[in-house]
N, C-alpha and C positions, 0 to 999 in steps of 0.2 A: 573489419568487424567480425567476419567469420573466423579469422585467425585468432582473435581475442577469445571468441567462444570456445574454440578448440583448446586453447591454453587453459581456460577455466575448467573445461570438462576433464582434461588430463589431470589437473590438480585435484579435482573432486574424486576422480578414480583412485589416485594415489592415497588420498585421505581415507577413502572407503576401505582400501586394503589394510589400513592401520586400525580399522574398527570404528571409524568415525562416520557419522551420518552427515554427508555433505551433498548438496544438490545444486548443480550449476543452473543459473537462470539466464534466459535471454532478456535483456533489458532495453526498453524503449522509452525515450523521453519525448516531450512535445517538439515538433519540427518548427523551426523559425519560419514564420509566414510573412514574406515580403508582399508589399501592396500590389505588385503586378502579378503575383501568382494566383491562380484560380484554386478553388477548393478541391477540384478534381485532381489538379497537379499535386497538391499536398497529400491527398489520400493515396495517390499512386506511389508516392515516396514511402509512406507508411507501409503499404502493401509490399513494396520491394524489399524493405527491411525485414518484415515478418517472414516473407517467403525465403529469404536467405537463411534465417534461423531455422525454419522448418526443414529446409533441405539437409541441415546437419542433424536433424532428429531432436531438436529442442522440445521438451515437454513441460517445462516450467517457464512462465513468462511474467515479467514484472513491468507494468506500464506505469511510469512514475512521473511526478511533478506536473501532472496535467491540471489545468485550471477548471475544467468541468468534464462531464462524462460524454459529451456529444461525439467528438472524434474518437475518443477511446473506445466506445462501444462498437463503432464501425470496425475498428481494428480487431476487437475481440471476436466479433461475428466471423470475420475471415479466418481467424485462428481456429475457432470452434468448428467451422466447416471443414477445415483440412486436418485438424487434429482434435477430435471431440474429447479425448481423454486428457488434454492439456490442463495443468493447474495454472490458473491465471489470476494475478493480483493486480488490482487497479488502485493507484495511490494519487492523491490530489494535494495541491499546494495552495495555501492561503496566507494572507498577511495577518498581523495581529488584530485587525478589526473583524476578522472572520469572513472576509470576502476574497474572491480570487481576482486575478487580473482581467477576467472577462465579466466581472460584476456579479457572480453568483455566490450565495451564502453557503457556508460549509454544510449546514443541515440539508439544504436542498440537494446539493450535489451527492452527498453520501447516500441519502435516501433513494435517489433515482438510480444510483449505481447498484445498491443492494437489491432493489426491486426489479432490476433488469433480469435477474436470474442467470446472468452470463458469467459472473465473476465468482471465483472461489474465495478470494480475499479482497477486502476493501479497507482503505485506511488513508493515512496522511503521511506525507514526507516533506522535508525541506520547508522553506518559508518562515518557519517559526521555531522557537526554542521548546524544550521539553515541558516547561511549565504551561505555556500557552497551549501546547498540544494536549496536555492532560485536561485543561479547561474545556477545550472544544469537544473532545471525546466524551467527557463527563456530561456535558450539556446534551449531546446527541443521545447518549445512552439513557439519560434521565427521561427524555421524551419518547424514545422509540424502542429501547431495550436492545439486547444483543440479538441479531437475526439468526434464525435457524439455518444451518447449512452454509454459513458464510463466516470466514475467519476475519477478525479485525487485525489491522497492522498499524504500527507507529514507528516512524524513523525520523525523529526530530533533529534539527541542527543543535549544536552545543552552544546555544546562546545566539547573540547577534554580533556581527562583525564590526570591528573598528579598524580603520586603516592606519597602521603604524609603520612608518618608514617604507611606505609603498606596498605593504603586505596586509592582507585581510587576516586579522587575529580575532578568534572567537573567545567569548568571555567565560563560558562555564567550565569549571574545573571538572576533573574526572570523577571525584566523589559526589559532587553535586549532581552531575549528569546521571550517575548511577542511582542516586536517591530518587530523582524524578521519573526515570524510566521504570524503576521498581514500582512506583506508585501507579504508573500507567498500566503495568502488568496486572495490578490488583483490580483494575476495571474489567478484566476479562480479555484484554488484548493479548493475542497469542503469538504474533510474529513481531519481534522488536529488533531495533537496530539504531543506527545513527546515520545522519546525512552530513551536510556541510560542516566542516571544522572537526569532525570526529576522526580519530586515528585508531590503530589497533588497540591502544591503551583503553580507550573508551569502550570498545566492544568487549575486551577482556573483562572490564569492570562489571558491565551488566550481565555478561555470561556467568561470572563467578557469583554474583548476587542471586541470580535466578536459580542457579544450581544448588546454592546453599539453602535457600528457602523457597522451594517450589510453590507455585501458586495453586491453591486448591481449586479444583474445577467447579465446586459449588458456588464460587464467587459469581458465576454467571447468572445466578438468580437474584443478586442483590439489587438489580435495577428493575423497578416495576414499570409495566407498560401502562401509560395513561389511557383513560377511556377513549377508544378510537372514534366513537361517535362525536365526542366533543372536539377532537382534533380535526375530524372531517368538516365539522361545522365551521371551524376556524380556517379551513383551507390548507391545513398542514399535512393532511394525510389523504392520499387518493385511494380509490377502491382497490383492494387487493386482487390481483389477477393470478390465478393458479395456472402454472405452466409446467410441463415436464422438463426435468433437468437434462441437458445434453451431455453431462459430464460422465466420464467412464472411470476405469481404474487408472491410478497413477501412483508411482512409488512415493512421491512427496505427500500426496493426499492421504495415502494409506498410513504414512508415518504420523501425520497429524491426528 
């Protein structure tokens, strides 16, 4: 794991020397939880992984494919304690019904993650294709708007897999994927990419489209925030809690 991060950092340094803005990130996914393992054992493994990245000076973290925010935020608190200036992205995975494997709805999970104040970026990855991801993010933003101080992210799969001759083959073509990710960008989502089934061709496609037609920042105001009193009465919004941000200076944060 540490060797992989060193390779990524070396590649990023070489790209920077060529005038490109490339930032290596330490990536963590959900740990498989066997029935005989305790919650403390699982968290200890998360902490071991984060500490290994921190020893190498990692200052950008991506916690991806989590079903909800509970364990993720415990990991983030540890990172913040040891590296307050880290740029941390939390991404969640849902099925097309809008629920995660732990039974939480995407609006509930995203809202709790945003309101924690611990994450620089919040979004979705894996689980669904680009069309479903756009639908989920649109629905969330229609209800709650783009949060201040938090970047939204989206890394969809390129469709849904079919098993052909023993191989998982994803259905979305490169142009179609580019179309849908461009539509997601128009929502105000600022970090975009691809997950399962995507290849360098897919990433080049969305990079070329976004470079050719940059998203105007004023798109961030296209979503209205509904009356919060009404939402609180419906049990959809909790009281806002003002808390100081623990985040400091970070090259990736400054670039954004």
